[in-house]
Backbone as a printed PyTorch tensor [residue, N CA C, xyz], in Angstrom:
tensor([[[-18.4250,   1.7960,   2.0040],
         [-17.2600,   1.2480,   1.3250],
         [-15.9970,   1.5810,   2.1120]],

        [[-15.0500,   0.6800,   2.0520],
         [-13.7670,   0.8890,   2.7010],
         [-12.9200,   1.8420,   1.8640]],

        [[-12.0320,   2.5610,   2.5430],
         [-11.1710,   3.5500,   1.8970],
         [ -9.7550,   3.0170,   1.7290]],

        [[ -9.2480,   3.1070,   0.5120],
         [ -7.8760,   2.7140,   0.2160],
         [ -7.1010,   3.9570,  -0.1870]],

        [[ -5.9470,   4.1350,   0.4240],
         [ -5.0110,   5.1830,   0.0180],
         [ -3.9120,   4.4950,  -0.7710]],

        [[ -3.7290,   4.9230,  -2.0150],
         [ -2.7950,   4.2570,  -2.9260],
         [ -1.7470,   5.2510,  -3.4000]],

        [[ -0.4780,   4.8820,  -3.2050],
         [  0.6260,   5.6970,  -3.7060],
         [  1.4100,   4.9170,  -4.7560]],

        [[  1.7010,   5.5980,  -5.8550],
         [  2.6300,   5.0890,  -6.8650],
         [  3.1170,   6.2840,  -7.6680]],

        [[  4.3840,   6.2640,  -8.0300],
         [  4.8870,   7.3350,  -8.8970],
         [  4.4570,   7.1070, -10.3450]],

        [[  3.9160,   5.9430, -10.6300],
         [  3.4800,   5.5710, -11.9750],
         [  1.9890,   5.8760, -12.1300]],

        [[  1.6670,   6.9650, -12.8020],
         [  0.2690,   7.3870, -12.9410],
         [ -0.5750,   6.3660, -13.7050]],

        [[  0.0050,   5.7060, -14.6690],
         [ -0.7480,   4.6980, -15.4250],
         [ -1.1140,   3.5100, -14.5270]],

        [[ -0.1690,   3.0630, -13.7330],
         [ -0.4400,   1.9710, -12.7940],
         [ -1.4920,   2.4080, -11.7780]],

        [[ -1.3740,   3.6170, -11.2760],
         [ -2.3420,   4.1490, -10.3200],
         [ -3.7470,   4.1850, -10.9050]],

        [[ -3.8660,   4.6900, -12.1020],
         [ -5.1800,   4.7660, -12.7530],
         [ -5.7530,   3.3920, -13.0260]],

        [[ -4.9210,   2.4640, -13.4280],
         [ -5.3850,   1.0910, -13.6550],
         [ -5.9100,   0.4830, -12.3620]],

        [[ -5.1910,   0.7060, -11.2960],
         [ -5.6160,   0.2060,  -9.9960],
         [ -6.9410,   0.8440,  -9.5830]],

        [[ -7.0490,   2.1380,  -9.7760],
         [ -8.2800,   2.8570,  -9.4470],
         [ -9.4670,   2.2830, -10.2150]],

        [[ -9.3170,   2.1180, -11.4890],
         [-10.3970,   1.5840, -12.3260],
         [-10.7910,   0.1860, -11.8720]],

        [[ -9.8070,  -0.6250, -11.5640],
         [-10.0750,  -2.0050, -11.1730],
         [-10.7900,  -2.0950,  -9.8220]],

        [[-10.4760,  -1.2150,  -8.8960],
         [-11.0030,  -1.3240,  -7.5360],
         [-12.1810,  -0.4120,  -7.2210]],

        [[-12.4870,   0.5300,  -8.0830],
         [-13.4640,   1.5630,  -7.7310],
         [-14.8740,   1.0470,  -7.4690]],

        [[-15.2270,  -0.1300,  -7.9300],
         [-16.5650,  -0.6590,  -7.6620],
         [-16.7090,  -1.2300,  -6.2560]],

        [[-15.5860,  -1.5350,  -5.6030],
         [-15.6240,  -2.1290,  -4.2730],
         [-15.1010,  -1.2100,  -3.1770]],

        [[-14.2800,  -0.2430,  -3.5530],
         [-13.5940,   0.5960,  -2.5790],
         [-13.6110,   2.0570,  -3.0090]],

        [[-13.5000,   2.9430,  -2.0200],
         [-13.2000,   4.3410,  -2.2960],
         [-11.6860,   4.4330,  -2.3600]],

        [[-11.1470,   4.7610,  -3.5120],
         [ -9.7050,   4.7560,  -3.7040],
         [ -9.2160,   6.1850,  -3.9170]],

        [[ -8.2580,   6.5850,  -3.1080],
         [ -7.5800,   7.8600,  -3.2830],
         [ -6.1830,   7.5460,  -3.7680]],

        [[ -5.8070,   8.1280,  -4.8950],
         [ -4.4690,   7.8770,  -5.4240],
         [ -3.6580,   9.1590,  -5.4180]],

        [[ -2.3680,   8.9700,  -5.2660],
         [ -1.4380,  10.0860,  -5.4010],
         [ -0.1350,   9.5640,  -5.9800]],

        [[  0.5230,  10.4290,  -6.7140],
         [  1.8220,  10.0790,  -7.2980],
         [  2.9500,  10.8560,  -6.6210]],

        [[  2.6140,  11.5540,  -5.5510],
         [  3.5940,  12.3630,  -4.8300],
         [  3.6750,  11.8630,  -3.3910]],

        [[  4.8570,  11.4610,  -2.9540],
         [  5.0100,  10.8800,  -1.6180],
         [  4.7060,  11.8880,  -0.5120]],

        [[  4.9920,  13.1560,  -0.7360],
         [  4.6590,  14.1680,   0.2730],
         [  3.1460,  14.3390,   0.3850]],

        [[  2.4520,  14.3060,  -0.7540],
         [  0.9850,  14.3530,  -0.7280],
         [  0.4240,  13.1210,  -0.0320]],

        [[  1.0400,  11.9740,  -0.2680],
         [  0.6180,  10.7360,   0.3840],
         [  0.6320,  10.9170,   1.9080]],

        [[  1.7190,  11.4680,   2.4310],
         [  1.8380,  11.6670,   3.8830],
         [  0.7530,  12.6190,   4.3900]],

        [[  0.4980,  13.6900,   3.6540],
         [ -0.5460,  14.6400,   4.0610],
         [ -1.9310,  14.0020,   4.0300]],

        [[ -2.2080,  13.2750,   2.9640],
         [ -3.5100,  12.6070,   2.8550],
         [ -3.6910,  11.6270,   4.0080]],

        [[ -2.6490,  10.8610,   4.2950],
         [ -2.7260,   9.9040,   5.4040],
         [ -3.0380,  10.6160,   6.7190]],

        [[ -2.3870,  11.7120,   6.9580],
         [ -2.5640,  12.4420,   8.2210],
         [ -3.9270,  13.1110,   8.3490]],

        [[ -4.5560,  13.4630,   7.2350],
         [ -5.7730,  14.2650,   7.2870],
         [ -7.0350,  13.5600,   6.8120]],

        [[ -6.9370,  12.2870,   6.4850],
         [ -8.1210,  11.5450,   6.0600],
         [ -8.1180,  10.1730,   6.7320]],

        [[ -9.2290,   9.4860,   6.5870],
         [ -9.3340,   8.1250,   7.1270],
         [ -9.0730,   7.1200,   6.0120]],

        [[ -8.1760,   6.2030,   6.2700],
         [ -7.9040,   5.1110,   5.3280],
         [ -8.0510,   3.7950,   6.0710]],

        [[ -8.6430,   2.8110,   5.3910],
         [ -8.7760,   1.4760,   5.9610],
         [ -7.6190,   0.5720,   5.5440]],

        [[ -7.0740,   0.8490,   4.3610],
         [ -5.9640,   0.0730,   3.8090],
         [ -5.0490,   1.0340,   3.0630]],

        [[ -3.7490,   0.7830,   3.1670],
         [ -2.7660,   1.5810,   2.4360],
         [ -2.0140,   0.6610,   1.4810]],

        [[ -1.8940,   1.1100,   0.2440],
         [ -1.1020,   0.3830,  -0.7380],
         [ -0.0470,   1.3420,  -1.2720]],

        [[  1.1900,   0.8780,  -1.2280],
         [  2.2960,   1.6920,  -1.7290],
         [  3.0390,   0.8950,  -2.7950]],

        [[  3.0960,   1.4600,  -3.9580],
         [  3.8260,   0.8590,  -5.0690],
         [  5.1860,   1.5470,  -5.1260]],

        [[  6.1060,   1.0050,  -4.3450],
         [  7.4200,   1.6340,  -4.2420],
         [  8.4180,   0.6280,  -3.6820]],

        [[  9.6170,   0.7140,  -4.1930],
         [ 10.6910,  -0.1470,  -3.7140],
         [ 11.0820,   0.2700,  -2.2990]],

        [[ 11.3050,  -0.6950,  -1.4110],
         [ 11.6860,  -0.3220,  -0.0530],
         [ 13.0440,   0.3740,  -0.0080]],

        [[ 13.1320,   1.3200,   0.8980],
         [ 14.3510,   2.0750,   1.1440],
         [ 14.2880,   2.5010,   2.6060]],

        [[ 15.3020,   3.1570,   3.0740],
         [ 15.2840,   3.6420,   4.4540],
         [ 14.1190,   4.6160,   4.6550]],

        [[ 13.9090,   5.5020,   3.7010],
         [ 12.8130,   6.4830,   3.8150],
         [ 11.4490,   5.7910,   3.8450]],

        [[ 11.2570,   4.7890,   3.0150],
         [  9.9810,   4.0730,   2.9850],
         [  9.8120,   3.2450,   4.2520]],

        [[ 10.8870,   2.6880,   4.7350],
         [ 10.8300,   1.9560,   6.0140],
         [ 10.3660,   2.8870,   7.1330]],

        [[ 10.8760,   4.1010,   7.1570],
         [ 10.4750,   5.0720,   8.1800],
         [  9.0000,   5.4280,   8.0370]],

        [[  8.5350,   5.6400,   6.8190],
         [  7.1150,   5.9530,   6.5950],
         [  6.2400,   4.8030,   7.0880]],

        [[  6.5830,   3.5820,   6.7160],
         [  5.7920,   2.4210,   7.1360],
         [  5.8270,   2.2530,   8.6580]],

        [[  6.9730,   2.4760,   9.2470],
         [  7.1070,   2.3880,  10.7040],
         [  6.2320,   3.4410,  11.3800]],

        [[  6.2610,   4.6690,  10.8620],
         [  5.4360,   5.7440,  11.4280],
         [  3.9500,   5.4190,  11.3090]],

        [[  3.5340,   4.9520,  10.1450],
         [  2.1250,   4.5760,   9.9550],
         [  1.7450,   3.4850,  10.9370]],

        [[  2.5940,   2.4840,  11.0410],
         [  2.3370,   1.3570,  11.9370],
         [  2.2060,   1.8170,  13.3930]],

        [[  3.0360,   2.7430,  13.8060],
         [  2.9800,   3.2210,  15.1860],
         [  1.8040,   4.1550,  15.4360]],

        [[  1.4240,   4.9310,  14.4260],
         [  0.3030,   5.8580,  14.5830],
         [ -1.0290,   5.1170,  14.5430]],

        [[ -1.1660,   4.2370,  13.5600],
         [ -2.4230,   3.5010,  13.3630],
         [ -2.0980,   2.0580,  13.0020]],

        [[ -1.7520,   1.2720,  14.0030],
         [ -1.2880,  -0.0930,  13.7620],
         [ -2.3580,  -1.0080,  13.1760]],

        [[ -3.6110,  -0.6070,  13.2610],
         [ -4.6830,  -1.4360,  12.7140],
         [ -4.8570,  -1.2730,  11.2000]],

        [[ -4.1950,  -0.3150,  10.5980],
         [ -4.3170,  -0.1030,   9.1530],
         [ -3.3060,  -0.9880,   8.4290]],

        [[ -3.7920,  -1.9380,   7.6340],
         [ -2.8690,  -2.7880,   6.8810],
         [ -2.1470,  -1.9940,   5.7930]],

        [[ -0.8600,  -2.2570,   5.6780],
         [ -0.0450,  -1.6520,   4.6280],
         [  0.3620,  -2.7640,   3.6720]],

        [[  0.1630,  -2.5130,   2.3900],
         [  0.5550,  -3.4540,   1.3430],
         [  1.5580,  -2.7530,   0.4420]],

        [[  2.6570,  -3.4280,   0.1480],
         [  3.6560,  -2.9000,  -0.7790],
         [  3.6800,  -3.7370,  -2.0460]],

        [[  3.9200,  -3.0560,  -3.1690],
         [  4.1680,  -3.7410,  -4.4430],
         [  5.4490,  -3.1640,  -5.0350]],

        [[  6.2910,  -4.0410,  -5.5500],
         [  7.5210,  -3.5910,  -6.2010],
         [  8.2150,  -4.7730,  -6.8570]],

        [[  9.2100,  -4.4550,  -7.6510],
         [ 10.0420,  -5.4720,  -8.2860],
         [ 11.1600,  -5.8160,  -7.3000]],

        [[ 11.2430,  -7.0930,  -6.9440],
         [ 12.2870,  -7.5030,  -6.0090],
         [ 13.6140,  -7.6720,  -6.7380]],

        [[ 14.6780,  -7.2620,  -6.0620],
         [ 16.0240,  -7.5740,  -6.5240],
         [ 16.9150,  -7.7010,  -5.2920]],

        [[ 18.0330,  -8.3560,  -5.4360],
         [ 18.9100,  -8.6200,  -4.2910],
         [ 19.4800,  -7.3600,  -3.6500]],

        [[ 19.5490,  -6.2910,  -4.3860],
         [ 20.0720,  -5.0330,  -3.8630],
         [ 19.2280,  -4.4990,  -2.6980]],

        [[ 17.9510,  -4.8100,  -2.6810],
         [ 17.0590,  -4.2980,  -1.6350],
         [ 16.6760,  -5.3690,  -0.6160]],

        [[ 17.3400,  -6.4960,  -0.6460],
         [ 16.9780,  -7.6130,   0.2330],
         [ 16.9450,  -7.2050,   1.7090]],

        [[ 17.9330,  -6.4570,   2.1680],
         [ 17.9440,  -6.0420,   3.5800],
         [ 16.7370,  -5.1760,   3.9230]],

        [[ 16.4060,  -4.2260,   3.0460],
         [ 15.2200,  -3.3930,   3.2760],
         [ 13.9540,  -4.2450,   3.2460]],

        [[ 13.9060,  -5.1810,   2.3090],
         [ 12.7550,  -6.0730,   2.1870],
         [ 12.5560,  -6.8430,   3.4970]],

        [[ 13.6270,  -7.3570,   4.0550],
         [ 13.5420,  -8.1040,   5.3130],
         [ 13.0930,  -7.2230,   6.4750]],

        [[ 13.6330,  -6.0220,   6.5720],
         [ 13.3250,  -5.1370,   7.7050],
         [ 11.9180,  -4.5480,   7.6430]],

        [[ 11.4510,  -4.2710,   6.4560],
         [ 10.1600,  -3.5820,   6.3270],
         [  8.9750,  -4.5110,   6.6040]],

        [[  9.1990,  -5.7960,   6.5330],
         [  8.1200,  -6.7700,   6.7380],
         [  7.4370,  -6.6680,   8.1040]],

        [[  8.1380,  -6.1650,   9.1150],
         [  7.5060,  -6.0600,  10.4320],
         [  6.4660,  -4.9410,  10.4900]],

        [[  6.4390,  -4.0790,   9.4830],
         [  5.4890,  -2.9630,   9.4670],
         [  4.3780,  -3.1230,   8.4330]],

        [[  4.5150,  -4.0590,   7.5240],
         [  3.5280,  -4.2120,   6.4470],
         [  2.8030,  -5.5390,   6.5790]],

        [[  1.5920,  -5.5550,   6.0700],
         [  0.7820,  -6.7700,   6.1300],
         [  1.1270,  -7.7250,   5.0040]],

        [[  1.3810,  -7.1740,   3.8060],
         [  1.6700,  -8.0170,   2.6470],
         [  2.6060,  -7.2960,   1.6960]],

        [[  3.3650,  -8.1010,   0.9760],
         [  4.2080,  -7.5920,  -0.1030],
         [  3.8970,  -8.4270,  -1.3320]],

        [[  3.6690,  -7.7330,  -2.4360],
         [  3.4520,  -8.4050,  -3.7120],
         [  4.5450,  -7.9590,  -4.6650]],

        [[  5.2750,  -8.9330,  -5.1830],
         [  6.3390,  -8.6300,  -6.1320],
         [  5.7630,  -8.5530,  -7.5370]],

        [[  6.2920,  -7.6130,  -8.2900],
         [  5.8730,  -7.4530,  -9.6840],
         [  6.6090,  -8.4530, -10.5540]],

        [[  5.9890,  -8.9480, -11.5760],
         [  4.6210,  -8.6100, -12.0040],
         [  3.6050,  -9.2020, -11.0250]],

        [[  2.6340,  -8.3870, -10.6580],
         [  1.6570,  -8.8080,  -9.6610],
         [  0.5180,  -9.5720, -10.3070]],

        [[ -0.0800, -10.4090,  -9.4960],
         [ -1.2780, -11.1370,  -9.8790],
         [ -2.4510, -10.3500,  -9.2930]],

        [[ -3.2110,  -9.6860, -10.1270],
         [ -4.2850,  -8.8090,  -9.6530],
         [ -5.3320,  -9.5810,  -8.8550]],

        [[ -5.5680, -10.8410,  -9.2230],
         [ -6.5250, -11.6420,  -8.4530],
         [ -6.0110, -11.9080,  -7.0380]],

        [[ -4.7140, -12.1170,  -6.9030],
         [ -4.1200, -12.3490,  -5.5910],
         [ -4.2580, -11.0970,  -4.7140]],

        [[ -3.9960,  -9.9450,  -5.2930],
         [ -4.1530,  -8.6960,  -4.5330],
         [ -5.6210,  -8.4600,  -4.1910]],

        [[ -6.5050,  -8.6920,  -5.1240],
         [ -7.9320,  -8.5040,  -4.8750],
         [ -8.4020,  -9.4060,  -3.7410]],

        [[ -7.9690, -10.6570,  -3.7480],
         [ -8.3390, -11.5780,  -2.6670],
         [ -7.8210, -11.0820,  -1.3190]],

        [[ -6.5930, -10.5730,  -1.3040],
         [ -6.0280, -10.0450,  -0.0700],
         [ -6.8040,  -8.8240,   0.4080]],

        [[ -7.1210,  -7.9290,  -0.5130],
         [ -7.8920,  -6.7310,  -0.1510],
         [ -9.2710,  -7.1190,   0.3880]],

        [[ -9.9160,  -8.0660,  -0.2750],
         [-11.2170,  -8.5220,   0.2060],
         [-11.1200,  -9.1000,   1.6120]],

        [[-10.0920,  -9.9030,   1.8540],
         [ -9.9530, -10.5040,   3.1780],
         [ -9.6640,  -9.4380,   4.2540]],

        [[ -8.9200,  -8.4130,   3.8980],
         [ -8.6400,  -7.3360,   4.8580],
         [ -9.8480,  -6.4280,   5.0690]],

        [[-10.5160,  -6.1050,   3.9920],
         [-11.6120,  -5.1300,   4.0710],
         [-12.8980,  -5.7230,   4.6170]],

        [[-13.1230,  -6.9880,   4.3520],
         [-14.4170,  -7.5580,   4.6940],
         [-14.3320,  -8.6570,   5.7330]],

        [[-13.2070,  -8.7070,   6.4570],
         [-13.0890,  -9.7240,   7.5040],
         [-14.0200,  -9.3840,   8.6540]],

        [[-14.4810, -10.4170,   9.2940],
         [-15.3690, -10.2200,  10.4370],
         [-14.5220,  -9.9670,  11.6720]],

        [[-14.9300,  -8.9890,  12.4540],
         [-14.1890,  -8.6610,  13.6670],
         [-14.8830,  -9.1640,  14.8980]]])
């Protein structure tokens, strides 16, 4: 099974995601961004999902991940608003997909399937 590292400060959202995906993926969740960085550095992940609004700090994290392991797709989920438009535009060069909330779980599942099970 492919490994997904999932970060969200919302434990309920994290648990829902875990329950939904656990039959297809090994999912590691964390609600602490510092733990997320440690887990990323010390474990193998095939896909990263971050449920967080883009900011300068998140842009740096995504950029670092992209430079360290550019083959790992990063997916972001968040509520879009015009206040973060500049961050949204800049962060796209480091992430594979962005899903705006409310998310369509089938759309995310299809994306995860295409990333995890694509033929190389």
